[in-house]
Biopython code that builds the backbone (N, CA, C, O; Angstrom):
import numpy as np
from Bio.PDB.StructureBuilder import StructureBuilder

atoms = [
    (1, "MET", "N", (0.818, -1.200, 0.000)),
    (1, "MET", "CA", (0.000, 0.000, 0.000)),
    (1, "MET", "C", (0.862, 1.264, 0.000)),
    (1, "MET", "O", (0.514, 2.259, -0.636)),
    (2, "ASP", "N", (1.984, 1.218, 0.716)),
    (2, "ASP", "CA", (2.842, 2.400, 0.764)),
    (2, "ASP", "C", (3.450, 2.735, -0.590)),
    (2, "ASP", "O", (3.734, 3.899, -0.870)),
    (3, "TRP", "N", (3.654, 1.716, -1.439)),
    (3, "TRP", "CA", (4.169, 1.979, -2.786)),
    (3, "TRP", "C", (3.127, 2.739, -3.602)),
    (3, "TRP", "O", (3.474, 3.614, -4.396)),
    (4, "ILE", "N", (1.865, 2.408, -3.410)),
    (4, "ILE", "CA", (0.793, 3.115, -4.111)),
    (4, "ILE", "C", (0.717, 4.558, -3.617)),
    (4, "ILE", "O", (0.563, 5.482, -4.416)),
    (5, "ILE", "N", (0.823, 4.749, -2.316)),
    (5, "ILE", "CA", (0.826, 6.101, -1.747)),
    (5, "ILE", "C", (2.009, 6.893, -2.293)),
    (5, "ILE", "O", (1.884, 8.081, -2.590)),
    (6, "LEU", "N", (3.151, 6.233, -2.423)),
    (6, "LEU", "CA", (4.334, 6.902, -2.966)),
    (6, "LEU", "C", (4.105, 7.340, -4.415)),
    (6, "LEU", "O", (4.500, 8.442, -4.798)),
    (7, "LEU", "N", (3.474, 6.490, -5.215)),
    (7, "LEU", "CA", (3.172, 6.856, -6.606)),
    (7, "LEU", "C", (2.139, 7.976, -6.674)),
    (7, "LEU", "O", (2.213, 8.835, -7.552)),
    (8, "ILE", "N", (1.178, 7.971, -5.753)),
    (8, "ILE", "CA", (0.218, 9.074, -5.686)),
    (8, "ILE", "C", (0.958, 10.374, -5.370)),
    (8, "ILE", "O", (0.634, 11.430, -5.914)),
    (9, "GLY", "N", (1.949, 10.288, -4.490)),
    (9, "GLY", "CA", (2.770, 11.456, -4.182)),
    (9, "GLY", "C", (3.512, 11.978, -5.400)),
    (9, "GLY", "O", (3.647, 13.188, -5.582)),
    (10, "SER", "N", (3.992, 11.065, -6.231)),
    (10, "SER", "CA", (4.656, 11.479, -7.464)),
    (10, "SER", "C", (3.686, 12.189, -8.402)),
    (10, "SER", "O", (4.035, 13.187, -9.033)),
    (11, "VAL", "N", (2.474, 11.670, -8.486)),
    (11, "VAL", "CA", (1.457, 12.312, -9.328)),
    (11, "VAL", "C", (1.119, 13.699, -8.778)),
    (11, "VAL", "O", (0.933, 14.648, -9.540)),
    (12, "CYS", "N", (1.043, 13.806, -7.452)),
    (12, "CYS", "CA", (0.786, 15.117, -6.845)),
    (12, "CYS", "C", (1.923, 16.089, -7.142)),
    (12, "CYS", "O", (1.696, 17.286, -7.316)),
    (13, "GLU", "N", (3.140, 15.572, -7.201)),
    (13, "GLU", "CA", (4.263, 16.442, -7.538)),
    (13, "GLU", "C", (4.137, 16.956, -8.972)),
    (13, "GLU", "O", (4.529, 18.086, -9.263)),
    (14, "VAL", "N", (3.601, 16.145, -9.848)),
    (14, "VAL", "CA", (3.343, 16.594, -11.223)),
    (14, "VAL", "C", (2.317, 17.733, -11.191)),
    (14, "VAL", "O", (2.473, 18.735, -11.890)),
    (15, "GLY", "N", (1.274, 17.571, -10.381)),
    (15, "GLY", "CA", (0.279, 18.634, -10.237)),
    (15, "GLY", "C", (0.900, 19.918, -9.719)),
    (15, "GLY", "O", (0.528, 21.017, -10.131)),
    (16, "TRP", "N", (1.848, 19.763, -8.813)),
    (16, "TRP", "CA", (2.555, 20.913, -8.255)),
    (16, "TRP", "C", (3.348, 21.634, -9.356)),
    (16, "TRP", "O", (3.295, 22.859, -9.464)),
    (17, "LEU", "N", (4.070, 20.878, -10.155)),
    (17, "LEU", "CA", (4.897, 21.499, -11.191)),
    (17, "LEU", "C", (4.076, 22.103, -12.318)),
    (17, "LEU", "O", (4.426, 23.160, -12.843)),
    (18, "VAL", "N", (2.985, 21.442, -12.695)),
    (18, "VAL", "CA", (2.108, 22.015, -13.717)),
    (18, "VAL", "C", (1.439, 23.282, -13.170)),
    (18, "VAL", "O", (1.311, 24.283, -13.875)),
    (19, "GLY", "N", (1.017, 23.220, -11.908)),
    (19, "GLY", "CA", (0.446, 24.406, -11.273)),
    (19, "GLY", "C", (1.425, 25.561, -11.247)),
    (19, "GLY", "O", (1.038, 26.717, -11.420)),
    (20, "MET", "N", (2.700, 25.246, -11.031)),
    (20, "MET", "CA", (3.726, 26.286, -11.008)),
    (20, "MET", "C", (3.808, 26.981, -12.370)),
    (20, "MET", "O", (3.980, 28.198, -12.450)),
    (21, "LYS", "N", (3.685, 26.202, -13.419)),
    (21, "LYS", "CA", (3.728, 26.771, -14.772)),
    (21, "LYS", "C", (2.578, 27.759, -14.978)),
    (21, "LYS", "O", (2.769, 28.846, -15.522)),
    (22, "TYR", "N", (1.381, 27.363, -14.536)),
    (22, "TYR", "CA", (0.205, 28.208, -14.721)),
    (22, "TYR", "C", (0.119, 29.344, -13.704)),
    (22, "TYR", "O", (-0.589, 30.322, -13.941)),
    (23, "ALA", "N", (0.825, 29.236, -12.576)),
    (23, "ALA", "CA", (0.780, 30.282, -11.549)),
    (23, "ALA", "C", (1.483, 31.553, -11.997)),
    (23, "ALA", "O", (1.272, 32.621, -11.422)),
    (24, "ASP", "N", (2.310, 31.441, -13.015)),
    (24, "ASP", "CA", (2.975, 32.599, -13.611)),
    (24, "ASP", "C", (3.704, 33.438, -12.562)),
    (24, "ASP", "O", (3.456, 34.633, -12.405)),
    (25, "GLY", "N", (4.617, 32.763, -11.848)),
    (25, "GLY", "CA", (5.405, 33.472, -10.833)),
    (25, "GLY", "C", (4.573, 33.900, -9.635)),
    (25, "GLY", "O", (4.819, 34.956, -9.052)),
    (26, "PHE", "N", (3.595, 33.094, -9.267)),
    (26, "PHE", "CA", (2.691, 33.359, -8.142)),
    (26, "PHE", "C", (1.844, 34.623, -8.352)),
    (26, "PHE", "O", (1.413, 35.240, -7.378)),
    (27, "THR", "N", (1.606, 35.008, -9.592)),
    (27, "THR", "CA", (0.787, 36.192, -9.876)),
    (27, "THR", "C", (-0.677, 35.825, -10.100)),
    (27, "THR", "O", (-1.531, 36.708, -10.175)),
    (28, "ARG", "N", (-0.972, 34.536, -10.208)),
    (28, "ARG", "CA", (-2.351, 34.082, -10.405)),
    (28, "ARG", "C", (-2.751, 33.259, -9.185)),
    (28, "ARG", "O", (-2.095, 32.273, -8.850)),
    (29, "PHE", "N", (-3.843, 33.674, -8.519)),
    (29, "PHE", "CA", (-4.206, 33.084, -7.229)),
    (29, "PHE", "C", (-4.543, 31.605, -7.308)),
    (29, "PHE", "O", (-3.916, 30.802, -6.617)),
    (30, "TRP", "N", (-5.523, 31.215, -8.136)),
    (30, "TRP", "CA", (-5.992, 29.829, -8.124)),
    (30, "TRP", "C", (-4.920, 28.830, -8.551)),
    (30, "TRP", "O", (-4.772, 27.801, -7.892)),
    (31, "PRO", "N", (-4.172, 29.081, -9.611)),
    (31, "PRO", "CA", (-3.083, 28.144, -9.916)),
    (31, "PRO", "C", (-2.054, 28.067, -8.786)),
    (31, "PRO", "O", (-1.503, 26.997, -8.528)),
    (32, "SER", "N", (-1.791, 29.186, -8.110)),
    (32, "SER", "CA", (-0.853, 29.177, -6.986)),
    (32, "SER", "C", (-1.417, 28.354, -5.828)),
    (32, "SER", "O", (-0.688, 27.585, -5.200)),
    (33, "ALA", "N", (-2.718, 28.514, -5.541)),
    (33, "ALA", "CA", (-3.352, 27.757, -4.461)),
    (33, "ALA", "C", (-3.355, 26.261, -4.772)),
    (33, "ALA", "O", (-3.091, 25.438, -3.895)),
    (34, "ILE", "N", (-3.649, 25.922, -6.006)),
    (34, "ILE", "CA", (-3.629, 24.512, -6.408)),
    (34, "ILE", "C", (-2.220, 23.950, -6.291)),
    (34, "ILE", "O", (-2.034, 22.810, -5.866)),
    (35, "MET", "N", (-1.237, 24.743, -6.664)),
    (35, "MET", "CA", (0.154, 24.320, -6.558)),
    (35, "MET", "C", (0.516, 24.011, -5.105)),
    (35, "MET", "O", (1.135, 22.985, -4.825)),
    (36, "VAL", "N", (0.137, 24.884, -4.191)),
    (36, "VAL", "CA", (0.439, 24.676, -2.774)),
    (36, "VAL", "C", (-0.268, 23.424, -2.254)),
    (36, "VAL", "O", (0.314, 22.656, -1.488)),
    (37, "PHE", "N", (-1.520, 23.216, -2.667)),
    (37, "PHE", "CA", (-2.233, 22.005, -2.268)),
    (37, "PHE", "C", (-1.473, 20.754, -2.691)),
    (37, "PHE", "O", (-1.268, 19.843, -1.889)),
    (38, "PHE", "N", (-1.054, 20.716, -3.958)),
    (38, "PHE", "CA", (-0.340, 19.544, -4.456)),
    (38, "PHE", "C", (1.035, 19.390, -3.802)),
    (38, "PHE", "O", (1.507, 18.267, -3.624)),
    (39, "MET", "N", (1.677, 20.492, -3.446)),
    (39, "MET", "CA", (2.963, 20.408, -2.743)),
    (39, "MET", "C", (2.782, 19.689, -1.404)),
    (39, "MET", "O", (3.533, 18.774, -1.065)),
    (40, "ILE", "N", (1.776, 20.123, -0.659)),
    (40, "ILE", "CA", (1.522, 19.526, 0.658)),
    (40, "ILE", "C", (1.128, 18.058, 0.513)),
    (40, "ILE", "O", (1.604, 17.209, 1.267)),
    (41, "ALA", "N", (0.268, 17.762, -0.446)),
    (41, "ALA", "CA", (-0.163, 16.376, -0.663)),
    (41, "ALA", "C", (1.009, 15.487, -1.065)),
    (41, "ALA", "O", (1.130, 14.357, -0.592)),
    (42, "SER", "N", (1.863, 15.996, -1.934)),
    (42, "SER", "CA", (3.005, 15.227, -2.410)),
    (42, "SER", "C", (3.966, 14.893, -1.272)),
    (42, "SER", "O", (4.373, 13.743, -1.107)),
    (43, "ILE", "N", (4.317, 15.896, -0.502)),
    (43, "ILE", "CA", (5.248, 15.674, 0.611)),
    (43, "ILE", "C", (4.590, 14.814, 1.685)),
    (43, "ILE", "O", (5.259, 14.005, 2.328)),
    (44, "GLY", "N", (3.286, 14.985, 1.883)),
    (44, "GLY", "CA", (2.572, 14.145, 2.840)),
    (44, "GLY", "C", (2.611, 12.674, 2.445)),
    (44, "GLY", "O", (2.817, 11.805, 3.293)),
    (45, "CYS", "N", (2.416, 12.398, 1.173)),
    (45, "CYS", "CA", (2.487, 11.007, 0.689)),
    (45, "CYS", "C", (3.883, 10.436, 0.884)),
    (45, "CYS", "O", (4.032, 9.283, 1.288)),
    (46, "LEU", "N", (4.901, 11.230, 0.603)),
    (46, "LEU", "CA", (6.272, 10.771, 0.825)),
    (46, "LEU", "C", (6.487, 10.468, 2.298)),
    (46, "LEU", "O", (7.103, 9.458, 2.640)),
    (47, "GLY", "N", (5.987, 11.330, 3.171)),
    (47, "GLY", "CA", (6.139, 11.114, 4.606)),
    (47, "GLY", "C", (5.486, 9.823, 5.076)),
    (47, "GLY", "O", (6.032, 9.135, 5.939)),
    (48, "VAL", "N", (4.337, 9.489, 4.528)),
    (48, "VAL", "CA", (3.664, 8.236, 4.889)),
    (48, "VAL", "C", (4.456, 7.043, 4.355)),
    (48, "VAL", "O", (4.617, 6.039, 5.048)),
    (49, "ALA", "N", (4.943, 7.157, 3.132)),
    (49, "ALA", "CA", (5.634, 6.032, 2.497)),
    (49, "ALA", "C", (6.941, 5.678, 3.198)),
    (49, "ALA", "O", (7.303, 4.503, 3.258)),
    (50, "VAL", "N", (7.652, 6.664, 3.726)),
    (50, "VAL", "CA", (8.949, 6.361, 4.343)),
    (50, "VAL", "C", (8.806, 5.658, 5.690)),
    (50, "VAL", "O", (9.807, 5.303, 6.312)),
    (51, "LYS", "N", (7.590, 5.458, 6.139)),
    (51, "LYS", "CA", (7.394, 4.661, 7.353)),
    (51, "LYS", "C", (7.809, 3.211, 7.125)),
    (51, "LYS", "O", (8.303, 2.553, 8.041)),
    (52, "THR", "N", (7.607, 2.710, 5.895)),
    (52, "THR", "CA", (7.933, 1.308, 5.615)),
    (52, "THR", "C", (8.929, 1.125, 4.474)),
    (52, "THR", "O", (9.560, 0.073, 4.368)),
    (53, "ILE", "N", (9.076, 2.129, 3.627)),
    (53, "ILE", "CA", (10.025, 2.052, 2.516)),
    (53, "ILE", "C", (11.270, 2.829, 2.921)),
    (53, "ILE", "O", (11.146, 3.940, 3.437)),
    (54, "PRO", "N", (12.464, 2.285, 2.706)),
    (54, "PRO", "CA", (13.671, 3.035, 3.047)),
    (54, "PRO", "C", (13.668, 4.423, 2.403)),
    (54, "PRO", "O", (13.254, 4.584, 1.255)),
    (55, "ALA", "N", (14.130, 5.412, 3.148)),
    (55, "ALA", "CA", (14.044, 6.808, 2.709)),
    (55, "ALA", "C", (14.725, 7.042, 1.360)),
    (55, "ALA", "O", (14.181, 7.747, 0.510)),
    (56, "GLY", "N", (15.892, 6.466, 1.159)),
    (56, "GLY", "CA", (16.605, 6.664, -0.102)),
    (56, "GLY", "C", (15.841, 6.099, -1.280)),
    (56, "GLY", "O", (15.762, 6.720, -2.339)),
    (57, "THR", "N", (15.282, 4.923, -1.090)),
    (57, "THR", "CA", (14.487, 4.287, -2.145)),
    (57, "THR", "C", (13.221, 5.088, -2.404)),
    (57, "THR", "O", (12.869, 5.352, -3.554)),
    (58, "ALA", "N", (12.536, 5.475, -1.330)),
    (58, "ALA", "CA", (11.286, 6.226, -1.476)),
    (58, "ALA", "C", (11.533, 7.553, -2.186)),
    (58, "ALA", "O", (10.769, 7.939, -3.070)),
    (59, "TYR", "N", (12.586, 8.241, -1.805)),
    (59, "TYR", "CA", (12.861, 9.539, -2.416)),
    (59, "TYR", "C", (13.227, 9.378, -3.894)),
    (59, "TYR", "O", (12.802, 10.173, -4.732)),
    (60, "ALA", "N", (14.003, 8.364, -4.206)),
    (60, "ALA", "CA", (14.386, 8.132, -5.600)),
    (60, "ALA", "C", (13.164, 7.815, -6.462)),
    (60, "ALA", "O", (13.053, 8.310, -7.583)),
    (61, "VAL", "N", (12.258, 7.003, -5.949)),
    (61, "VAL", "CA", (11.053, 6.651, -6.708)),
    (61, "VAL", "C", (10.112, 7.855, -6.793)),
    (61, "VAL", "O", (9.518, 8.099, -7.843)),
    (62, "TRP", "N", (9.974, 8.595, -5.717)),
    (62, "TRP", "CA", (9.110, 9.776, -5.670)),
    (62, "TRP", "C", (9.563, 10.814, -6.699)),
    (62, "TRP", "O", (8.759, 11.308, -7.488)),
    (63, "THR", "N", (10.841, 11.134, -6.683)),
    (63, "THR", "CA", (11.337, 12.129, -7.632)),
    (63, "THR", "C", (11.426, 11.558, -9.045)),
    (63, "THR", "O", (11.091, 12.242, -10.012)),
    (64, "GLY", "N", (11.875, 10.313, -9.168)),
    (64, "GLY", "CA", (11.982, 9.700, -10.498)),
    (64, "GLY", "C", (10.637, 9.609, -11.191)),
    (64, "GLY", "O", (10.521, 9.892, -12.384)),
    (65, "GLY", "N", (9.624, 9.214, -10.440)),
    (65, "GLY", "CA", (8.284, 9.120, -11.016)),
    (65, "GLY", "C", (7.772, 10.466, -11.484)),
    (65, "GLY", "O", (7.173, 10.579, -12.554)),
    (66, "SER", "N", (8.010, 11.480, -10.682)),
    (66, "SER", "CA", (7.534, 12.802, -11.077)),
    (66, "SER", "C", (8.359, 13.375, -12.234)),
    (66, "SER", "O", (7.819, 14.068, -13.097)),
    (67, "ILE", "N", (9.648, 13.090, -12.252)),
    (67, "ILE", "CA", (10.488, 13.565, -13.362)),
    (67, "ILE", "C", (10.004, 12.945, -14.679)),
    (67, "ILE", "O", (9.829, 13.646, -15.676)),
    (68, "ALA", "N", (9.794, 11.641, -14.671)),
    (68, "ALA", "CA", (9.338, 10.963, -15.889)),
    (68, "ALA", "C", (7.962, 11.475, -16.306)),
    (68, "ALA", "O", (7.723, 11.737, -17.484)),
    (69, "ALA", "N", (7.060, 11.616, -15.336)),
    (69, "ALA", "CA", (5.706, 12.061, -15.662)),
    (69, "ALA", "C", (5.696, 13.504, -16.156)),
    (69, "ALA", "O", (4.973, 13.829, -17.098)),
    (70, "VAL", "N", (6.487, 14.369, -15.535)),
    (70, "VAL", "CA", (6.536, 15.768, -15.970)),
    (70, "VAL", "C", (7.113, 15.869, -17.375)),
    (70, "VAL", "O", (6.673, 16.707, -18.163)),
    (71, "ALA", "N", (8.083, 15.038, -17.697)),
    (71, "ALA", "CA", (8.633, 15.057, -19.057)),
    (71, "ALA", "C", (7.550, 14.685, -20.072)),
    (71, "ALA", "O", (7.457, 15.302, -21.133)),
    (72, "ILE", "N", (6.739, 13.686, -19.750)),
    (72, "ILE", "CA", (5.657, 13.275, -20.640)),
    (72, "ILE", "C", (4.574, 14.361, -20.707)),
    (72, "ILE", "O", (4.079, 14.682, -21.787)),
    (73, "VAL", "N", (4.213, 14.920, -19.551)),
    (73, "VAL", "CA", (3.221, 16.001, -19.527)),
    (73, "VAL", "C", (3.731, 17.202, -20.328)),
    (73, "VAL", "O", (2.959, 17.853, -21.033)),
    (74, "GLY", "N", (5.018, 17.491, -20.221)),
    (74, "GLY", "CA", (5.594, 18.590, -20.991)),
    (74, "GLY", "C", (5.427, 18.386, -22.482)),
    (74, "GLY", "O", (5.135, 19.330, -23.216)),
    (75, "VAL", "N", (5.611, 17.164, -22.927)),
    (75, "VAL", "CA", (5.440, 16.853, -24.350)),
    (75, "VAL", "C", (3.969, 16.992, -24.745)),
    (75, "VAL", "O", (3.648, 17.594, -25.769)),
    (76, "LEU", "N", (3.090, 16.435, -23.932)),
    (76, "LEU", "CA", (1.673, 16.416, -24.292)),
    (76, "LEU", "C", (0.972, 17.752, -24.081)),
    (76, "LEU", "O", (0.150, 18.153, -24.905)),
    (77, "LEU", "N", (1.285, 18.441, -22.996)),
    (77, "LEU", "CA", (0.549, 19.648, -22.629)),
    (77, "LEU", "C", (1.229, 20.930, -23.095)),
    (77, "LEU", "O", (0.566, 21.881, -23.507)),
    (78, "PHE", "N", (2.553, 20.946, -23.025)),
    (78, "PHE", "CA", (3.281, 22.170, -23.338)),
    (78, "PHE", "C", (4.039, 22.090, -24.660)),
    (78, "PHE", "O", (4.822, 22.983, -24.986)),
    (79, "HIS", "N", (3.807, 21.025, -25.418)),
    (79, "HIS", "CA", (4.389, 20.845, -26.746)),
    (79, "HIS", "C", (5.916, 20.912, -26.745)),
    (79, "HIS", "O", (6.527, 21.457, -27.664)),
    (80, "GLU", "N", (6.522, 20.345, -25.694)),
    (80, "GLU", "CA", (7.978, 20.244, -25.650)),
    (80, "GLU", "C", (8.411, 19.135, -26.610)),
    (80, "GLU", "O", (7.613, 18.250, -26.919)),
    (81, "PRO", "N", (9.646, 19.166, -27.081)),
    (81, "PRO", "CA", (10.078, 18.157, -28.060)),
    (81, "PRO", "C", (10.097, 16.743, -27.469)),
    (81, "PRO", "O", (10.466, 16.532, -26.314)),
    (82, "ALA", "N", (9.690, 15.795, -28.296)),
    (82, "ALA", "CA", (9.695, 14.381, -27.905)),
    (82, "ALA", "C", (10.755, 13.659, -28.728)),
    (82, "ALA", "O", (10.440, 12.809, -29.561)),
    (83, "THR", "N", (11.994, 14.002, -28.487)),
    (83, "THR", "CA", (13.085, 13.396, -29.242)),
    (83, "THR", "C", (13.310, 11.961, -28.770)),
    (83, "THR", "O", (12.972, 11.627, -27.634)),
    (84, "PRO", "N", (13.870, 11.118, -29.619)),
    (84, "PRO", "CA", (14.132, 9.739, -29.207)),
    (84, "PRO", "C", (15.026, 9.664, -27.959)),
    (84, "PRO", "O", (14.792, 8.824, -27.091)),
    (85, "LEU", "N", (16.030, 10.519, -27.860)),
    (85, "LEU", "CA", (16.902, 10.494, -26.684)),
    (85, "LEU", "C", (16.141, 10.881, -25.425)),
    (85, "LEU", "O", (16.350, 10.297, -24.362)),
    (86, "ARG", "N", (15.269, 11.852, -25.545)),
    (86, "ARG", "CA", (14.473, 12.272, -24.387)),
    (86, "ARG", "C", (13.553, 11.141, -23.926)),
    (86, "ARG", "O", (13.463, 10.858, -22.731)),
    (87, "LEU", "N", (12.876, 10.500, -24.867)),
    (87, "LEU", "CA", (11.978, 9.400, -24.511)),
    (87, "LEU", "C", (12.749, 8.206, -23.956)),
    (87, "LEU", "O", (12.285, 7.556, -23.019)),
    (88, "ALA", "N", (13.903, 7.914, -24.514)),
    (88, "ALA", "CA", (14.740, 6.824, -23.985)),
    (88, "ALA", "C", (15.202, 7.144, -22.577)),
    (88, "ALA", "O", (15.280, 6.250, -21.734)),
    (89, "SER", "N", (15.505, 8.386, -22.312)),
    (89, "SER", "CA", (15.934, 8.789, -20.974)),
    (89, "SER", "C", (14.810, 8.607, -19.963)),
    (89, "SER", "O", (15.047, 8.170, -18.837)),
    (90, "VAL", "N", (13.591, 8.942, -20.364)),
    (90, "VAL", "CA", (12.437, 8.723, -19.483)),
    (90, "VAL", "C", (12.280, 7.231, -19.209)),
    (90, "VAL", "O", (12.011, 6.836, -18.075)),
    (91, "LEU", "N", (12.443, 6.410, -20.225)),
    (91, "LEU", "CA", (12.356, 4.957, -20.026)),
    (91, "LEU", "C", (13.435, 4.456, -19.071)),
    (91, "LEU", "O", (13.179, 3.547, -18.281)),
    (92, "LEU", "N", (14.618, 5.024, -19.128)),
    (92, "LEU", "CA", (15.677, 4.636, -18.197)),
    (92, "LEU", "C", (15.316, 5.007, -16.761)),
    (92, "LEU", "O", (15.603, 4.252, -15.832)),
    (93, "ILE", "N", (14.693, 6.160, -16.580)),
    (93, "ILE", "CA", (14.242, 6.549, -15.241)),
    (93, "ILE", "C", (13.216, 5.543, -14.723)),
    (93, "ILE", "O", (13.299, 5.085, -13.584)),
    (94, "VAL", "N", (12.255, 5.209, -15.569)),
    (94, "VAL", "CA", (11.230, 4.241, -15.177)),
    (94, "VAL", "C", (11.862, 2.879, -14.882)),
    (94, "VAL", "O", (11.467, 2.209, -13.928)),
    (95, "ALA", "N", (12.834, 2.465, -15.689)),
    (95, "ALA", "CA", (13.524, 1.197, -15.439)),
    (95, "ALA", "C", (14.236, 1.221, -14.092)),
    (95, "ALA", "O", (14.240, 0.220, -13.374)),
    (96, "GLY", "N", (14.831, 2.345, -13.747)),
    (96, "GLY", "CA", (15.480, 2.474, -12.441)),
    (96, "GLY", "C", (14.496, 2.370, -11.300)),
    (96, "GLY", "O", (14.795, 1.764, -10.271)),
    (97, "MET", "N", (13.317, 2.960, -11.473)),
    (97, "MET", "CA", (12.289, 2.867, -10.439)),
    (97, "MET", "C", (11.796, 1.432, -10.283)),
    (97, "MET", "O", (11.606, 0.952, -9.165)),
    (98, "VAL", "N", (11.591, 0.758, -11.392)),
    (98, "VAL", "CA", (11.165, -0.650, -11.337)),
    (98, "VAL", "C", (12.239, -1.490, -10.663)),
    (98, "VAL", "O", (11.934, -2.363, -9.851)),
    (99, "GLY", "N", (13.506, -1.222, -11.005)),
    (99, "GLY", "CA", (14.590, -1.951, -10.370)),
    (99, "GLY", "C", (14.638, -1.743, -8.875)),
    (99, "GLY", "O", (14.899, -2.687, -8.130)),
    (100, "LEU", "N", (14.391, -0.524, -8.417)),
    (100, "LEU", "CA", (14.341, -0.277, -6.971)),
    (100, "LEU", "C", (13.192, -1.020, -6.317)),
    (100, "LEU", "O", (13.339, -1.560, -5.221)),
    (101, "ARG", "N", (12.061, -1.049, -6.979)),
    (101, "ARG", "CA", (10.895, -1.770, -6.413)),
    (101, "ARG", "C", (11.164, -3.268, -6.356)),
    (101, "ARG", "O", (10.804, -3.928, -5.381)),
    (102, "LEU", "N", (11.791, -3.804, -7.390)),
    (102, "LEU", "CA", (12.036, -5.247, -7.449)),
    (102, "LEU", "C", (13.248, -5.688, -6.625)),
    (102, "LEU", "O", (13.505, -6.885, -6.491)),
    (103, "SER", "N", (13.985, -4.734, -6.080)),
    (103, "SER", "CA", (15.185, -5.083, -5.309)),
    (103, "SER", "C", (14.851, -5.797, -4.009)),
    (103, "SER", "O", (15.730, -6.361, -3.356)),
    (104, "GLY", "N", (13.579, -5.771, -3.637)),
    (104, "GLY", "CA", (13.159, -6.490, -2.446)),
    (104, "GLY", "C", (13.412, -5.732, -1.149)),
    (104, "GLY", "O", (13.197, -6.282, -0.069)),
    (105, "VAL", "N", (13.856, -4.502, -1.228)),
    (105, "VAL", "CA", (14.107, -3.715, -0.029)),
    (105, "VAL", "C", (12.799, -3.062, 0.406)),
    (105, "VAL", "O", (12.216, -2.266, -0.330)),
    (106, "GLU", "N", (12.346, -3.407, 1.609)),
    (106, "GLU", "CA", (11.138, -2.783, 2.172)),
    (106, "GLU", "C", (11.258, -2.685, 3.649)),
    (106, "GLU", "O", (10.347, -2.189, 4.311)),
]
sb = StructureBuilder()
sb.init_structure("model")
sb.init_model(0)
sb.init_chain("A")
sb.init_seg("    ")
for serial, (resi, resn, name, xyz) in enumerate(atoms, 1):
    if name == "N":
        sb.init_residue(resn, " ", resi, " ")
    sb.init_atom(name, np.array(xyz, "f"), 0.0, 1.0, " ", f" {name:<3s}", serial, name[0])
structure = sb.get_structure()
């Protein structure tokens, strides 16, 4: 269950970063408020997950998941380039996260 909470935290971090883009330097209230909500939710999920998942593993998966997801969201939502090297790099991040999960450390 903590792995699912950790992945939810990664998704919340994506919400935080997308909100940051729309907050326009904290000049827009609602995107800024949504960003703060997702920041708190993301860190809260990480805090719950580290109760049973080693902190280093949890942090690597939390940030790795959000990095990979933000790269994909950037391509889909913000029309950032989807070069083969960029997509391969995202796959390597995901492979690293899977490897950490399968390492049996809990």
